[in-house]
C-alpha positions in Angstrom: -73.9 89.9 -69.5 -74.2 92.9 -67.2 -77.6 94.2 -65.9 -78.2 97.6 -64.4 -81.1 97.8 -62.0 -81.2 101.6 -62.2 -81.1 102.0 -66.0 -84.4 100.7 -67.5 -84.7 103.7 -69.9 -83.2 101.7 -72.8 -85.9 99.0 -72.7 -88.6 101.6 -72.0 -88.1 103.0 -75.4 -88.2 99.7 -77.2 -91.6 98.1 -77.9 -92.0 94.3 -78.3 -92.0 94.5 -82.1 -88.7 96.4 -82.1 -87.2 93.8 -79.7 -88.3 91.0 -82.0 -86.7 92.8 -84.9 -83.4 93.2 -83.0 -83.5 89.5 -82.0 -83.7 88.4 -85.6 -81.9 91.4 -87.2 -79.2 89.1 -88.8 -81.7 87.0 -90.8 -80.1 88.2 -94.0 -77.2 85.9 -93.2 -79.4 83.2 -91.6 -79.7 79.6 -92.6 -83.0 77.9 -93.4 -84.1 74.6 -92.0 -83.3 72.8 -95.3 -79.8 74.3 -95.2 -79.2 73.1 -91.7 -80.4 69.6 -92.6 -78.1 69.4 -95.6 -75.1 70.4 -93.4 -76.1 68.0 -90.6 -76.4 65.2 -93.2 -72.8 65.6 -94.2 -71.6 65.9 -90.6 -73.7 63.9 -88.2 -71.8 60.8 -87.0 -74.9 58.7 -86.4 -76.1 59.2 -90.0 -72.7 58.7 -91.5 -72.3 55.4 -89.5 -75.6 54.1 -90.9 -74.5 55.1 -94.4 -71.2 53.2 -94.0 -73.1 50.2 -92.7 -75.4 50.3 -95.7 -72.3 50.3 -98.1 -70.8 47.4 -96.1 -74.0 45.4 -96.4 -74.2 46.2 -100.1 -70.8 44.7 -100.6 -71.7 41.8 -98.4 -74.8 41.1 -100.5 -72.5 40.8 -103.5 -70.4 38.3 -101.6 -73.4 36.0 -101.3 -73.3 35.3 -105.0 -69.8 33.7 -104.7 -71.2 30.5 -103.3 -73.3 30.0 -106.5 -70.6 30.8 -109.0 -67.7 28.6 -110.1 -64.3 28.7 -108.5 -61.2 28.5 -110.7 -57.7 27.8 -109.4 -54.3 27.6 -111.0 -51.5 25.5 -109.5 -47.9 25.2 -110.6 -45.0 23.2 -109.2 -41.3 22.7 -110.0 -39.2 19.8 -108.6 -35.5 18.8 -108.6 -34.4 15.5 -107.0 -31.3 13.4 -106.7 -31.5 9.7 -107.5 -29.2 6.8 -106.7 -29.8 3.3 -108.1 -28.0 0.2 -106.9 -28.6 -3.2 -108.3 -26.7 -6.5 -108.0 -26.2 -8.6 -111.1 -25.2 -12.3 -111.0 -21.4 -11.5 -111.3 -21.3 -9.1 -108.3 -22.5 -5.7 -107.1 -22.5 -2.7 -109.4 -23.2 0.9 -108.3 -24.7 3.4 -110.7 -23.6 7.0 -110.2 -26.0 9.5 -108.7 -28.0 11.7 -111.1 -30.7 14.3 -110.6 -34.0 14.8 -112.4 -36.3 17.8 -112.8 -40.0 18.1 -113.4 -42.5 20.9 -113.8 -46.3 20.6 -113.4 -49.1 23.2 -114.1 -52.8 22.8 -113.9 -56.2 24.6 -113.9 -59.2 23.4 -111.9 -62.7 24.7 -112.0 -65.5 23.6 -109.7 -69.2 24.6 -110.2 -71.8 23.8 -107.5 -74.8 22.1 -109.2 -77.0 21.5 -106.2 -76.2 23.1 -102.8 -79.4 24.3 -101.1 -77.5 25.8 -98.2 -75.5 28.0 -100.6 -78.8 29.2 -102.2 -80.2 30.1 -98.8 -77.1 32.0 -97.9 -77.4 34.0 -101.1 -81.0 34.9 -100.4 -80.0 35.9 -96.9 -77.4 38.3 -98.2 -80.1 40.0 -100.4 -82.3 40.3 -97.3 -79.4 41.8 -95.4 -79.2 44.6 -98.0 -82.9 45.3 -97.4 -82.2 45.5 -93.7 -79.4 48.0 -94.3 -81.7 50.1 -96.4 -84.3 50.2 -93.7 -81.7 51.2 -91.1 -80.4 54.0 -93.3 -83.9 55.2 -93.9 -84.6 55.2 -90.2 -81.3 57.1 -89.5 -82.3 59.7 -92.1 -85.7 60.2 -90.6 -84.2 60.5 -87.1 -81.7 63.1 -88.4 -84.6 65.1 -89.9 -86.4 65.2 -86.6 -83.3 65.9 -84.5 -82.2 68.8 -86.8 -85.7 70.3 -86.8 -86.0 70.0 -83.0 -82.6 71.6 -82.4 -83.5 74.3 -85.0 -86.8 75.2 -83.2 -85.2 75.0 -79.8 -82.8 77.8 -80.8 -85.7 79.8 -82.2 -87.8 79.3 -79.1 -84.9 80.2 -76.8 -84.3 83.4 -78.9 -88.0 84.4 -78.6 -88.0 83.5 -74.9 -85.1 85.9 -74.3 -86.8 88.6 -76.4 -90.0 88.2 -74.4 -88.1 88.3 -71.1 -86.4 91.5 -72.2 -89.7 93.0 -73.3 -91.2 92.1 -69.9 -88.1 93.6 -68.3 -88.8 96.9 -70.1 -92.5 96.8 -69.1 -91.6 96.1 -65.4 -89.0 98.8 -65.5 -91.6 101.3 -66.7 -94.0 100.2 -64.0 -91.1 100.6 -61.4 -90.4 104.1 -62.6 -94.2 104.9 -62.4 -94.4 103.5 -58.8 -91.4 105.7 -57.8 -92.9 108.8 -59.2 -96.3 108.1 -57.6 -94.5 107.5 -54.3 -92.6 110.8 -54.6 -95.8 112.7 -55.1 -97.6 110.8 -52.4 -100.3 109.0 -54.5 -98.9 105.5 -53.7 -97.2 103.7 -50.9 -93.6 102.4 -50.7 -95.1 98.9 -51.0 -95.9 99.5 -54.7 -92.2 100.5 -55.3 -90.9 97.5 -53.5 -93.2 95.1 -55.3 -92.1 96.5 -58.7 -88.5 96.4 -57.6 -88.8 92.7 -56.6 -90.5 91.9 -59.8 -87.8 93.7 -61.8 -85.1 91.8 -59.9 -86.9 88.5 -60.7 -87.0 89.4 -64.4 -83.3 90.1 -64.4 -82.7 86.5 -63.1 -85.1 85.2 -65.8 -83.1 87.1 -68.4 -79.8 85.6 -67.3 -81.4 82.1 -67.4 -82.9 82.8 -70.8 -79.6 84.0 -72.2 -77.8 81.0 -70.9 -80.5 78.7 -72.3 -80.1 80.3 -75.8 -76.3 79.7 -75.6 -76.7 76.1 -74.7 -79.3 75.4 -77.4 -77.1 77.2 -80.0 -74.1 75.0 -79.0 -76.3 71.9 -79.4 -77.3 72.9 -82.9 -73.7 73.7 -83.9 -72.6 70.3 -82.7 -75.3 68.6 -84.7 -74.6 70.6 -87.9 -70.8 71.0 -87.5 -70.6 74.7 -88.2 -70.3 77.6 -85.7 -72.1 80.9 -85.7 -75.4 79.6 -87.0 -78.4 81.9 -87.3 -81.7 80.1 -87.9 -84.4 81.9 -89.8 -87.4 82.7 -87.7 -91.0 81.8 -88.6 -93.1 84.6 -90.0 -95.5 86.0 -87.4 -98.4 85.8 -89.9 -97.5 82.2 -91.0 -100.5 79.9 -90.9 -99.9 76.5 -89.4 -101.1 73.6 -91.5 -104.0 71.6 -90.1 -104.1 67.9 -89.3 -104.5 65.6 -92.3 -108.2 64.7 -92.6 -107.4 61.0 -93.4 -107.6 60.1 -89.7 -105.4 58.1 -87.3 -106.4 54.7 -88.7 -105.0 55.7 -92.1 -101.7 56.9 -90.5 -101.5 53.6 -88.6 -102.0 51.6 -91.8 -99.2 53.5 -93.4 -96.9 52.9 -90.5 -97.5 49.1 -90.7 -96.4 49.1 -94.3 -93.7 51.8 -94.5 -92.1 52.2 -91.1 -88.4 51.2 -91.2 -88.5 49.4 -87.9 -91.3 47.2 -89.0 -89.6 46.6 -92.4 -86.5 45.6 -90.5 -88.4 43.3 -88.3 -90.0 41.6 -91.3 -86.7 41.3 -93.0 -85.2 39.7 -89.8 -88.0 37.2 -89.8 -87.3 36.3 -93.5 -83.6 35.9 -92.7 -84.5 33.6 -89.7 -86.7 31.5 -92.0 -83.8 31.2 -94.5 -81.5 30.2 -91.7 -83.9 27.3 -90.9 -83.9 26.4 -94.5 -80.1 26.4 -94.5 -80.0 24.2 -91.4 -82.4 21.8 -92.9 -80.2 21.5 -96.0 -77.7 19.7 -93.8 -79.8 16.5 -94.4 -79.8 17.0 -98.2 -77.2 15.9 -100.8 -74.8 18.1 -102.7 -73.7 17.8 -106.3 -70.6 19.5 -107.7 -69.0 19.5 -111.2 -65.2 19.7 -111.4 -63.1 20.3 -114.6 -59.3 19.9 -114.4 -56.5 20.2 -116.9 -52.8 19.7 -116.2 -49.4 19.3 -117.8 -46.3 17.4 -116.5 -43.0 18.2 -118.1 -39.8 16.1 -117.5 -36.7 18.0 -118.5 -34.4 15.7 -120.5 -36.7 12.9 -119.4 -34.4 12.4 -116.4 -37.1 10.5 -114.6 -36.6 7.6 -117.0 -32.9 7.3 -116.3 -29.7 9.2 -116.4 -29.3 11.4 -119.5 -31.8 9.8 -122.0 -31.4 13.0 -124.1 -35.1 14.0 -124.7 -37.9 16.0 -123.0 -41.1 14.4 -122.0 -44.6 16.2 -121.7 -47.7 14.6 -120.3 -51.1 16.4 -120.7 -54.0 15.3 -118.5 -57.6 16.4 -118.4 -60.6 15.2 -116.4 -64.3 16.0 -115.7 -66.2 14.6 -112.8 -69.4 15.0 -110.9 -69.3 14.5 -107.2 -72.4 13.5 -105.3 -72.3 13.6 -101.5 -75.1 12.5 -99.2 -74.6 13.1 -95.4 -75.6 10.0 -93.3 -74.8 10.9 -89.7 -73.0 13.8 -88.0 -73.7 13.2 -84.4 -77.2 14.8 -84.4 -75.6 18.2 -85.1 -78.0 19.0 -88.0 -81.1 18.1 -86.0 -80.1 20.3 -83.1 -79.2 23.1 -85.4 -82.7 22.9 -87.0 -84.3 23.1 -83.5 -82.2 26.2 -82.7 -83.1 28.0 -85.9 -86.8 27.2 -85.5 -86.7 28.8 -82.0 -84.9 31.9 -83.4 -87.5 32.1 -86.1 -90.2 32.2 -83.5 -88.3 34.9 -81.7 -88.1 37.0 -84.8 -91.9 36.6 -85.3 -92.5 37.9 -81.8 -90.1 40.8 -82.4 -92.1 41.7 -85.4 -95.4 41.6 -83.5 -93.8 43.8 -80.7 -92.5 46.3 -83.3 -96.0 46.6 -84.9 -97.6 47.3 -81.6 -95.0 49.8 -80.5 -95.2 51.7 -83.8 -99.0 51.7 -83.8 -99.0 53.2 -80.3 -96.3 55.8 -81.3 -98.4 56.8 -84.4 -101.5 57.2 -82.4 -99.7 59.2 -79.8 -98.1 61.5 -82.4 -101.5 62.0 -84.1 -103.2 62.9 -80.8 -100.3 65.1 -79.8 -100.5 67.1 -83.1 -104.3 67.5 -82.6 -103.7 68.7 -79.1 -101.0 71.1 -80.2 -103.2 72.7 -82.8 -105.9 73.2 -80.1 -103.4 74.7 -77.7 -102.2 77.2 -80.4 -105.8 78.4 -80.9 -106.5 78.6 -77.2 -103.2 80.5 -76.5 -103.9 82.9 -79.3 -107.2 83.7 -77.6 -105.5 83.8 -74.2 -102.9 86.3 -75.6 -105.6 88.7 -76.7 -107.4 88.3 -73.4 -104.2 88.8 -71.4 -103.4 91.9 -73.4 -106.9 93.3 -72.7 -106.6 92.4 -69.0 -103.2 94.2 -68.8 -104.6 97.3 -70.5 -107.6 97.3 -68.1 -105.3 96.9 -65.0 -103.1 99.7 -66.2 -106.1 102.0 -66.6 -107.4 100.9 -63.2 -104.1 101.6 -61.6 -104.1 105.1 -63.1 -107.5 105.9 -61.7 -106.8 104.2 -58.4 -109.1 101.1 -58.5 -106.2 98.7 -59.1 -102.9 98.4 -57.3 -99.4 98.0 -58.7 -99.2 94.2 -58.1 -102.3 93.7 -60.3 -100.5 95.4 -63.2 -97.3 93.4 -62.5 -99.3 90.1 -62.5 -101.0 91.0 -65.7 -97.7 91.7 -67.3 -96.3 88.3 -66.2 -99.4 86.5 -67.5 -99.2 88.2 -70.9 -95.5 87.4 -71.5 -95.9 83.9 -70.2 -98.7 83.4 -72.6 -96.6 84.8 -75.5 -93.8 82.4 -74.6 -96.2 79.4 -74.4 -97.8 80.4 -77.8 -94.4 80.6 -79.5 -93.4 77.2 -78.2 -96.7 75.7 -79.1 -96.3 76.9 -82.7 -92.9 75.2 -82.9 -94.3 72.1 -81.3 -97.0 71.8 -83.9 -94.5 72.0 -86.8 -92.3 69.5 -85.1 -95.3 67.3 -84.3 -96.2 67.1 -88.0 -92.7 65.7 -88.7 -92.9 63.3 -85.8 -96.3 62.0 -87.1 -94.7 61.3 -90.5 -91.8 59.7 -88.7 -94.1 57.5 -86.7 -95.9 56.4 -89.9 -92.6 55.8 -91.6 -93.3 58.3 -94.4 -91.0 61.2 -93.4 -88.8 62.4 -96.2 -86.4 65.3 -96.6 -88.9 67.0 -99.0 -91.3 67.4 -96.1 -89.0 70.2 -94.7 -89.9 72.4 -97.7 -93.4 73.1 -96.3 -91.8 74.4 -93.1 -89.1 76.3 -95.0 -91.9 78.2 -96.7 -93.0 79.6 -93.3 -89.6 81.0 -92.5 -88.6 84.6 -93.0 -86.3 85.0 -96.0 
């Protein structure tokens, strides 16, 4: 971007409203916050990773049923052997010629666990793992909503910041031109001109920084969404920010204790740890299994009975059995495993307590931050009106000679700084509402619709 110190006329003819219109002139092709979120949902690697993990845990949960269901196996075998028989009768040795024999076997075996407490605990653990994956996916979705909204508002704030800097540049340029005219006619000193020139040069540097910041924020949003050339829709100037919910911080904290994905995950981990202890304790308990088996043996030409008997032989077998197994001693492995799982269960209980405290603190902080943000918006709105009145008074005083040029320049800086702070505070309030819902664990994609309603169509 090139900047001309000696050509402020372009910005002199553009009021702030016109500059804002130029900054958002391409809103007809802009994307709303909901549009950005839908694009990010299909592109963001973190969310896609959580989604894949959920699908994997869903399949793993189905695997847990296998230990409770019967197993069925088919076995088949074919043999061919050579046989040589030698016997010695009373009259002397006789050798029988070699001959071969063939046999085929086939069987089916089914085993059904009747009592295996460890298998049942494993199945219940697999179902809890699915709940854990759901909580992780929910948390990833909420995180994506906040990250998308934050990146969206950062671009809008950077756009408005650049617009305000350019408007300030136009105002300073006008003041610089006035100081030069007054110096030429002898009604002011060279100091006024130099002060205005220094302030103009400073605004040029601020414009370069603001333009670079906008480029950086735009790149960050594009990397999140996965699409270049994004143009976020701006918030309508007359849009009214929603107030803090009247239910109070205690109600938000109560919701977070029940609904926050991190707390749900910690509770699920505690349940899984308890089931692991139950599974370890099952090492002392007996197991009972039912087995059913059916098989068939076929001797071709009945060669196993002797050489060439001339007929086939089939033998069918079937069996049913119940196996009872009681462990007696395994080198204290089961006892030590139980001690290990009990300690891990206590760890999970402490992790749950820590998560509850952390989420409660985060919810309280988000609530107070939202309250503070709304208060700042009201205060900055009043400060904007006061700064505008102060600037008008200083301009009039400068014209009649009771104020100097630096007073006008300082008033201009204060006004545009207030405008930038107000714009940022409005975005922070909207983002703070989402963060409060995220802290309470109740944030959903539908909550973006209320923000979408405040955007320029």
